[in-house]
N, C-alpha and C positions, 0 to 999 in steps of 0.2 A: 617729332620722332627722329632720333639721330643715333646712329652707330650702335646697333644691337649686336652683341658678340656671343658666340657659343654654339653648341649643336642645336639644330632646328631653330636658329635665331629668326629666320624669315617667318616661320609659322607663328611664333610667339609675338613677334613685332606686329603682325597683322591682327592678332587678338587684342593687343593693347590699343591699336588704332581703332578697331571696331568698338571697343569698350568706351573710349573717350568720345568717339563720334556720336554715340547714343546720348551724350550729355549736350542738351541744346544750348548751354551757356558757354561751351567751349568751341573754338575754331581750330581744327587740327590740320597740320600740313606736314608732309614727309620731307625733311630737309635733305634726305639722300637723293631725291630727284633733282634738287637744285644743285647740290654738290657735284653731281655727275656732269653738269653742263657749264660749269664755271672753271676758269683757269685757276687751279689751286695756287700757283706760284704768285699771281699778281692780285687776283680779285677776292680770294677767300679770306674771311676774318681769321685772326690768329688766336683769339680767346673767345670764351663763351659770352662774355659781356659785349665784345664787338659784334659777335654773331647776332645777339639779341637786339642790339641797336640797329644793325643793318636791315634786319627782317622785321623789326618792330614786334618782337616776341615777348610774351610774359614768362614763359618757362620752356625749358628744354628737358626732354625725358630720354635718358639712356637706359639700356638694359643689358644684363649679362646673365646668360644661361649656363649652368654647370650641372654636372652629374652629382647626385647626392645619394650615395648608397645604390639602391636599386631604382631610385626615382630621379627626378629632375628638380632643380631649384632655380628660380629667377629672382634677381635683385634689380629693382627699378629705382633709379636715382632721379629725383626732380631737382633741376638746377634753376635758381632764380636768375632769369636772363638779364635783369638789370645790373646787379653787382657781379654776376657770374659766380655766385656762391651756392653751395648745396643747401636746398630748402628742406630736404628730407629723403628718406629711403623706405621702401617696403620690400619684404621678402616673402615669396610664396613657394610652396613645395607640394609636389604631387607624385604619384607613382608612375605616370607616363606623360608623354608629350600631349596626348589628347586630353588627359585629365587636367594638366597644367593650362592648356588652352582654355578649358571651361572655367577654371578658377580665376584666370586673369580677367575673363569677361564679366565675372560677378564680383569677386572680392577686390580685384584690381581697380575697377571703376569706383567702388565705394571709397577706397583710400586715396587714389590718385587725384580725384576731382578736388577735394578740399585743399590738398597740397598745392595744386596748380592755381586755384583761385586765391590762395593767400599770397601769391607773388604779385609784383607790380609791373605793368606793361612797360617795355623799354621804348624809348623814343629815338628816332634816327637823329644823329648829331647834325648840327647845321653845316651846310656846305660853304666853307669860307671862301673858296674860289668863286662860287656863284654870287655870294654877297658882294665881293670886291668888284665883279663884273657889273653888278647892278649899280654900284656907286660910280664907276667910271662912266656908265651910260648916262647917269643923271648929270654928271659934270659936262659931258659932251652936249647934251640937250641944252644945258644952260648957256654954254658958250657958242653954240651954233648959230648960223644965220637964220633969223626967223622965217625967211621965205624958202629956205632949203628944207627938204624933207628930213626927218630925223634919221640919224644913222642907225642901222640895225647891226646888232652884234651877231657874229657868225654862230651857226647852230652848234650845240654841244654834241660832239661826235663820240664821246666816251661811252663806255658800256652802260646799258640801262641799269637802274638800281636793282639790287637783289630782291627788294620787296616786290617789284613788278614781276620778277621771275617766280617768286613764290605764288603769286596769284595765277600766273599762266601755267604753272606746273601742278596745279591741283587736279590731277588726272589719275585714273586707276594705276596703282603700282603693279609691277610685274610679279610681286610676291603672291602667295596663296590667297590672301585676302587684301585687296587694295586699300591704300589710304584714300580718303576722299573728304570733301567738304560736306559737313552734315546738312547744310541747307540745300544742297543740290542733289543729293542722292542718299536714300536711307541705307542703313546697314543691312546686310543679308540676314535672313532669318534661318537659322539651322544650317543643315548641309546643303551644298549646292553642287552635287556631282553630275557629271555628264553621262557616265556609264556605271551601272551596277552589274557585276557578274558574279554568279555563285556556282560552285561545283561541289558535289558531295555524294555520299552513298549511304545505304542503310538496308533495312529489312522491310519487305512488303507482305501484307496479309490481305486475304479476301474471304468474305462470306457471302454466299449466294443461295437463296432459298425462296420457296413459295409460301403464300398464306392462303388458308381456306381451300385446300385441295379438295376437289369434288370427284374426280375420277382419273384413271390412268396411273402411270408409274413415273411421275415427275421426280427428278433427282435434284437434291441440293448439292452444293459444292463448298469445300473449305480449303483454303491455302493457308497453312500454318506458319509459313515464313520462307521467303525467297530473297536472295540478294538483289538489290536494285540500285541503279545510279540515277543521279538527278543533276540537271544543269538548268540555270535560269539567268536571264539577263534583261535589263531595261536600258534603253538608249533615249536620252533627252536631247534632241537635235538642236534646239534653240535655247539651251539652258543659260547661256551668257546674257541673253537679252531679257530674260524674264525672271531669273532666279532672285534678283534683288527684291522683288515683290513677295517672295516666299512661295511662288507657284511656278511649276514647270510641267510641261506636257510631254509624254514620251510614249515609245512603243516597247512593249514587253513580250517576252515569250518564255516558255518552260517546256522541258522534255524529261519524262521519266521512262526508264527502260528496265524491265525485269530480266534477269539472267534466265536463259532457257531452262525449263524444268520438265520433270516427268511426273505427271499426276497418276494416281491409282484410283480408279473407279471400278468397284466390283472386281478387285484384283487384276484389273486390266491396266497396263502401263500406257499412258497417253501423253503425247508430246504437248507441251503447254507453253504459250508465249504471251507477252503482254507489253503494252506501252501506253503512255498518255502524253498529250501535248496541249498547249494552249497558246493563243495569240491575243494580246489585249492592247487597248488604248488606256494609258495610265495618266492620271493627274496627281502630281505630288504637291502637297501643301506642307511647307515647313514652318513650324511654330516653335522655335527655340528647341527645347529638348524633345518635343513631340513632332512626329511626321505622320501625316494622314495620306492614304493612297486609295481613293476610289478608282475603280476600273471597270471596263466592259469589253467583252470580246467573244471569241469562239473557243470552244473546248471540245476535246475528243479523247476517248479512251477505248482501247481495244483489248479484249481478253479472249484468247482462243484455246479451246481444248479439243484436240483432234477427234474425229470419228463421230461427232454429233451426239455423243452421250449427254453432254451438257450443251445447251445452245450457246454458240459464240456470240459475244456482244461486241458491237462496234458503235458506241455512243457518239452522236454528234449533238452539240448543245450550244445555245447562245444564252448569255446572261451577264452578270456583273459580280463584283466583289468589293469588299472594303477592308483595308488593312491599316493598322496603326502601329507605330514604333515609339517607344519611350526609351531615351538614353539618360542614364544617371552615372556620372563619372565615366569609367571605362566599360560599364555594363549596359546591356540593352535587353528589352523584352519586346516581342512582336506578337500580335494577335490579328487574326483575320477570319472573315466569314464570307460566304458567297452563295448564290442561288442561280440555277440554270434551268432552262426549259429544254427538255429532250425532244429533238426533232427527228432523230433517227436512232435505231438501236441494233442494226445489223440483222443477224439470223434470228434473234429473238422476236423480231417483228415480221418474219417471213410467213408465208402461207402455211408451212408445216407447224408453226408454233403459235404465235399470237399477233396477227397482222394489225389488230386495232389497239394494241397497247399504247398507252400514253402516260406521261408523268413528268416528274421534276427531279432534279439533282441538287444536292446541297453539299457545301464544302466548308471546312474549318481548318485552321492552321495555328500553330503556336511555336514559339522559338525563344530560347534564352541564349545569350552569347556575351562575348567579351571582345573589346577592340584590342587586337594584337599590336597594330600600329595605327596611325591616322588614316591609312587607306586600306587596311585589311582587318576583317572581323572573322572570328570563329564562333560557330553556334551549333547547338543541338536542338532538335525539335521534332515535331510530328505533323503530318497532314492526314486528313480524313475526308472521304467522299462517300456520300450515301445517295443511292438512286432508288426511287420508289416508283413503280409502274403499275397502273391499273390495267389489267389484261383485257377488259371489256369483251368477254366472250359472249356469244349469242347461241340461242338454241339451234339455229340452222347451221352453225359451223361444225366442221369435222374434227379438228384438233386431234390428230393421230397420236400425239405424245401425252395427252392428258389435259385436264381443265383445272384451273385455280382462279381465285378472285384477283390476286395481285402477286407481285414478286418484288423482293428487295435485293439490292446488290451493294455491298459495303466494302470499301477499300481503306487500308491504313498503311501509312508509310512513316516509319521512324528513321530519322537520318541525322547525320552530322556533316558539316562542310565548312568551306571557307568562302567568304564573300569579299570581292575587291571593289574599291570605289575609285573611279578616275575623275578627278576634279574638272570642272568646266572652266576654271580661271585660276 
C-alpha cells in the first residue's frame, strides 16, 4: 500500500489493507511506514520498478479518493512492480465514506486479488560491490601464506537493505485500521469502538392497572404522553487488546428522565415524576455486518404520583438482555429483548398495599437508523417495559386499599437521538 490521496484517505486505505489481508495468498505491507524511516534523498528508490526490486514486491497499490456528486469515488491502481507498469485499475463509488469502506472490503477484494496475483515478483538486483569484494577475498586467500590466518574483510557498515526494514515494520499502522501481516494477526471483525454514547428524547406513556379485583376501590392509572430524555453509553476499557478477535467486554449504563407532570385522578391535580436507570456488564461480539450484545446487570425504575392515590413504584431488578444490530450500507436496524426478576417494588410492596407481591419484568427495544458519518449515527426507535406482579394476598391480611389477584405496569418510550462512536485504534 503506497500513497493514498484524497479526503478520508486513511480510512479507505485501511479498508483496502483489511480486504487484502483476508486473502491468505497475499502478503501485505504498508510502504508508508518504511518511507517514513528512510532518507528520501539517498536511500529511497526513484521509480516503481526500483522500489519493487529493493523490497522484492509483486505489486504496488495506489489509491485516489475524490468527491463524486453527493458521494465518494475511489480509484485503485495496481502497478506491476517488476517493469513498473500499470497492471490495471478499478473504480468504486458509494454515497458515503462508510458505504465506500464496506464496498472496498467486499468488491475491492474480489477485483484486486486477481490483478495482484497476475503480476510477477520482483527480485533484488545483484550487489556488484559485494561480488567484487568476494572476488578480492578469494584472490587474497589464494596468494596468502598457508600458515597465516585468512584475512577478513571489514564489516559492511552501510544501511540495512530496505527489504529487512519491510519485515521489521510490519506493525500496526497509526491509521484507523492498521496494516498487518495476515499470518501474524487476523483482520478485525466489524466495528471496534472503545466508547458508544447516545443522547436523545421522545415521549413516554404508562399503563398501570389491576387484574381480578375482589374488593375495595383500587384505581388504575394512564399516562398518555409526557416528554422524556434518554442518555446511554458503553465503555470497553480493553478494546485494543481483544477487538481483533471480534469480542470486547464493557460497562454500560442508561438513564431516562420524564419531565415533571401533573396527573389528574378524580379531578385532583397530583404532582408526578419518573425516571429509570440501568447498569450492565456488556459483551460485544462483532461478526462483520452483525453485532451481538448479551448483557447482565441491575435495573431500576421509579414512578411517583403524590398523595398515595396510586401506589408509588420503585422497582429494583436484576436480569439480562440480548441485543443485535445489522448494518447494511449506511443503514442499520437494532432489536433487543430482556428479562428481569423484581426484587423490590417500593410502596406497592408496603404493608398498606401488597407486601407479598412478586413477579418479573420484561423489556423490548427496536431502532432504525442511518450513519451520518463514520463515527455518528442518527436513529429513531422505541423501548417498552412490562412488569407483572402476583399480589399473593391472604385471608388474614387487612389490605386497606383493596384486594386483587395481580397487577401489571407497562411503559413505552418512543425516541429519536444521536449515537457517537469513539474508535479504540
